[in-house]
C-alpha positions in Angstrom: 102.5 126.0 81.0 103.3 126.5 77.4 100.4 129.2 76.9 101.6 131.1 80.0 105.5 130.9 78.9 104.2 132.0 75.3 102.1 134.7 76.4 104.7 136.2 79.0 107.5 135.6 76.1 105.2 137.8 73.8 104.5 140.4 76.1 108.1 141.0 76.8 107.4 139.7 80.5 110.2 136.9 80.5 110.9 137.3 84.0 107.5 135.8 84.7 108.3 132.6 82.8 109.9 130.9 85.7 107.1 131.7 87.9 104.5 129.7 85.6 107.0 126.7 85.4 107.4 126.5 88.9 103.7 126.7 89.5 103.4 123.4 87.4 106.1 121.8 89.6 104.2 122.6 92.7 101.0 121.5 90.9 102.6 118.2 90.4 103.7 117.8 94.1 99.7 118.7 95.3 98.2 116.1 92.8 101.0 113.3 93.5 98.9 111.9 96.5 96.0 111.3 94.2 98.4 109.0 92.1 99.0 107.2 95.6 95.3 106.9 96.2 95.1 105.6 92.6 97.7 102.9 93.1 95.8 101.7 96.1 92.1 102.1 94.5 92.3 101.0 90.8 93.1 97.7 91.2 89.6 97.3 93.4 87.9 99.1 90.7 89.2 96.6 88.0 87.2 93.9 89.9 84.2 95.6 88.3 85.4 95.1 85.0 84.2 91.4 84.9 87.5 90.4 83.2 88.9 87.0 84.2 90.8 87.1 87.4 94.3 86.4 85.5 93.6 89.5 83.4 92.7 91.6 86.3 95.9 90.7 88.0 97.9 91.6 84.9 95.9 95.0 84.6 96.5 95.7 88.3 100.3 94.8 87.9 100.5 97.0 84.9 98.7 99.8 86.2 100.8 99.8 89.5 104.0 100.2 87.8 102.5 102.8 85.2 101.1 105.0 88.2 104.9 105.5 89.1 105.3 107.5 85.9 102.5 109.8 86.5 104.4 112.6 88.4 107.0 112.5 85.8 104.5 112.7 82.9 102.9 115.8 84.5 106.5 117.4 85.4 107.6 116.6 81.7 104.6 118.4 80.4 105.5 121.6 82.3 109.2 121.5 81.4 108.4 120.8 78.0 105.8 123.7 78.0 108.9 125.9 78.9 110.5 125.1 75.5 107.4 125.0 73.5 106.2 128.3 74.9 109.5 129.9 73.8 109.3 128.2 70.1 112.1 125.7 70.9 110.4 122.5 70.2 113.3 120.8 68.9 114.6 120.3 72.4 111.3 118.7 73.0 111.3 116.6 69.9 114.8 115.5 70.5 114.2 114.3 74.0 110.8 112.7 73.2 112.8 110.5 70.3 115.5 109.9 72.8 113.3 108.7 75.5 111.2 106.6 73.0 114.1 104.7 71.8 115.0 104.0 75.5 111.6 102.7 76.1 111.7 100.4 72.9 115.3 99.0 73.7 114.1 98.5 77.6 110.9 97.1 76.7 112.6 94.5 74.4 115.2 93.7 77.2 112.8 93.3 80.0 109.7 91.9 78.3 111.7 88.9 76.9 114.8 88.8 79.3 117.6 89.5 77.3 121.3 89.4 78.5 121.3 89.4 82.4 117.9 90.7 83.1 115.0 88.3 83.8 112.0 87.9 81.4 109.4 90.1 83.1 106.7 90.0 80.7 103.9 92.8 81.0 105.7 94.4 84.2 108.8 94.6 81.9 106.9 96.5 79.5 105.5 98.8 82.3 109.0 99.3 83.9 110.4 100.3 80.6 108.0 103.0 80.1 108.5 104.3 83.7 112.1 104.5 83.4 111.9 106.3 80.0 109.4 108.6 81.4 111.5 109.6 84.2 114.5 110.0 81.8 112.9 113.2 80.6 113.4 115.1 83.7 117.0 115.2 84.0 117.5 115.8 80.0 115.2 118.7 79.9 116.3 120.1 83.4 119.8 120.3 82.1 118.7 121.9 79.1 116.3 124.4 81.0 118.6 125.3 83.8 121.4 126.7 81.9 122.7 130.1 83.3 121.4 132.1 80.6 117.9 130.6 81.0 118.0 131.2 84.7 118.7 134.8 84.4 116.6 135.5 81.5 113.5 133.9 82.4 113.6 134.0 85.9 113.8 130.2 86.6 114.8 130.6 90.2 111.5 132.2 90.9 110.2 129.1 92.3 107.8 130.4 95.0 104.0 129.7 94.8 102.2 132.6 92.8 98.6 132.7 94.3 97.5 135.0 91.4 98.8 133.0 88.8 
């Protein structure tokens, strides 16, 4: 996305930036069914790894949690591409730092079961990553969909652009 954003920004075609960002959103929706297929299929493929059964069980559990973060990862890349393409990388960096800190704190709490939270082990590590991955979306969304950005960059141009 950032390549298209930067290209449109440099070419003074800022009204096209929203179209590029929304294309990535639609792409996320299109590929999400493949994540669902992966949720079902990958554990069956872990059997071929010839790992011990207890390891396959852990791999399966971890993978199934992590696949829940996959759509947010693609969408975050699109939203971060908006800011990176405009040269506003501080927004992306600050969001990444905050979400990393959330991940670290949640990992400690959920892996070891601190306070009211049960000890979850590897599932807690995966869940912390899933949660922190999805936190990117509202933060970047709030920063992105400011009235000035909406009008300047055409962020309400949410239709599919087949040419692009």
